[in-house]
N, C-alpha and C positions, 0 to 999 in steps of 0.2 A: 714618535714623540707624547712626553707624558702630557698627561693635563694641566694646563697651567694653576702653578699655588694661587690661591688668593689670599691676600692681606688685609686687613682691617686697622684704616689710617684715617683718623681725623680729618674733614678739610682743612682744619685750623693747622697741619703740619705741614701744609704748601707758606701759607701766609706767617708763621711765626717760625720767622726762622732768627739763630741765635750767633752770635759771633765763636769763631777760631782764633784760638789765641795759641800761637808756639813759643814753645820754650826751647833757649838753647842750652840744652842738656846732654848728653852724651848717648845719654838713654831715657828718653822723654817717657811720660807718666801722661793719663787719664787724670784731670782734674776739671773741677764744676768751683766757680767763682772763689777761684783761689787756692784751695783745699784739693789735695791730693783724693781719688776718689777709693771709697772704702766698700768693697764688696762688688756688686755689677749692678749696673745700668744699661740701658735701654735707649738707644740715637736713634731717629728716623727722620727720612730727607727725600726730595723730592729732585730729580734733577733741574740745574735752569735753563741746563744744554749740556745733549749727549749724543755725540754719535759716533761710528766703527767703520772705518774703510777697510775693504776688503778688495785688492782691485779686480776692477768690475762694477764695484759699485758702494756706494755710503749708507746706510742704513742707519737711523733715525727714528724713534719710540716717541709720541706724544706724551705718556705716560713712563716717567721712570722712576723710580722707588727704589725705597731700599729699608730694610731693617735690620740691624746691627748691635748685635749684645757684647759691651766692652765691661774691662776687669783690668788689674793691676797687677803684675807676679813681679817678685823680685824687684820692684822699682820700675819696671815697662809697661807698657801701655800696649795691650794686645788685646782679642775682641774675636768675632766672629760676623761675618752676615751670613744669618736666619735666611732671608726671604729677598728675592729679589725681583718684583714682577713688572712685565715687560708687555703694554700695550698699544694699541695703534701705531704699527712700525711699519714705514716705506724706505723704499730707495730715491735715491734722487736720480734714476734712470726711467723713461717710461717703459721699457722692456725688460726689466726686473721688478716683480712683487714678493713680500715679504709673505709666506703662505706659514709660516709659524716660527714663532722665536721662544725660548725658554731659557732661563739660568740653568743649569745643571749638577748634584754635585754638594749641593747644598748641603751644611753652612761650610764657608771659604773664609779662610783663616786668617785672620788680619792682626799688623803690628805696627809700632811707631817706631822711629827709625829718626835720626836725626846724620844730616849728610851739607858738608861744609857750612855747619852753621845756622842751617837749617831744616823743620820737621816734615815727614812724610809720613805719608799714611802707605803701607803697604800689602797687597789682596793678594793672596798664595791661593792655585789649586784652584783659579779660575775656569770655566768651564761654560759656553755661550752654543747651543745649539741654535741654528738659523737655517730655515728650509726657502728656499726659492723657488718662483716657478715664471715660465714665460718664454713660450718657442725662442725666442730671439735673446734670452738672457744667459750671456757667456757665464755663470756661474749659476745655473738652472741645477737645482736637487739641494740635498744637505751638507752645511758647513758647520765647521766644528771648531770654535776660537780657543784656544786652551793658553794655558801661562800664569803670567802674575803681572800685577799692575801696580804701579808707584805715582801717588798723588802729593803736590806740597800743601802744604796748611798755610792758609795765607790770614794774618792775621786783620790787615786791613781791608779787606772785601768779604772778609767772614766765609769762606769757604775754603775745600778744598778741593786742589785743580789737578786735572791728569792729562798730559798731554805727551810727544816726543822726547822734549826736555826732560821733564819730570820722572818718562822710563828710565833715559839714559843715567839720572843722576843715580837713581834706585835699581839699577841692572835689571830691570824687567823687565817685558817684553809678551806679548801676545802675537800665535800666530794662529796660521788653516795648516797645519801639517808643517810645511816647512816654509809655508807663506808668510811675510810679515803683515802683521794687520793693528791699522794705526786709530787709536782711542780717543778724542778729546770727551773729555765731561769738566760737569762745574756743579758741586754739592755743596748745598747747607746743611746745617745737621740740627736737630733737637731731641734733648733729653725728652724719651716718654714717659719717664715711671716718677718716682723719688725728684728727680731732678729738674724737672720740667721748669721752663720757662729761667733756669739759670744758666751762667755763660759759659760752653763746655772752651776745655783747653786741651791741647793735644802736646 
């Protein structure tokens, strides 16, 4: 497994959370303070909560950060996750330990889509390698989670939420081989460059 990529994030990223507002359009775009994004912007965030369940263990990371470059193309919001460091990860069982974990194949492309009047962020080409250890661990060894993930953009709670319902709505899924993997996550966001401290809308 490759050495974990590093990312320089200020501590204020966790504290300075800006709202995400959904727009009811067929092809949503990225906007700041109600104005369509021109050019590109970097947004960053740290998971409020995140867990990945593979039959045999649920894995959580205390530090789950992301860095995403966004832009609009032909009136549609697009982007790519360029960095996703994962630190201090463990499982919910004493028999399995997380020996190593890393997001692979970055950048992962992203795009916005509207389903039944709600806006979603879809992440494509997801690939997370996890190595579990433990003599009694049923999934000991390397696990490769691959697929796509769709999360709903919630205005009221100012975050994007990923769960079984949002995966179904967007037709996305994550798997370890043929085995379904469940991912629960909530992520606030913040502009990190010229739109810092401006409200982001998808």
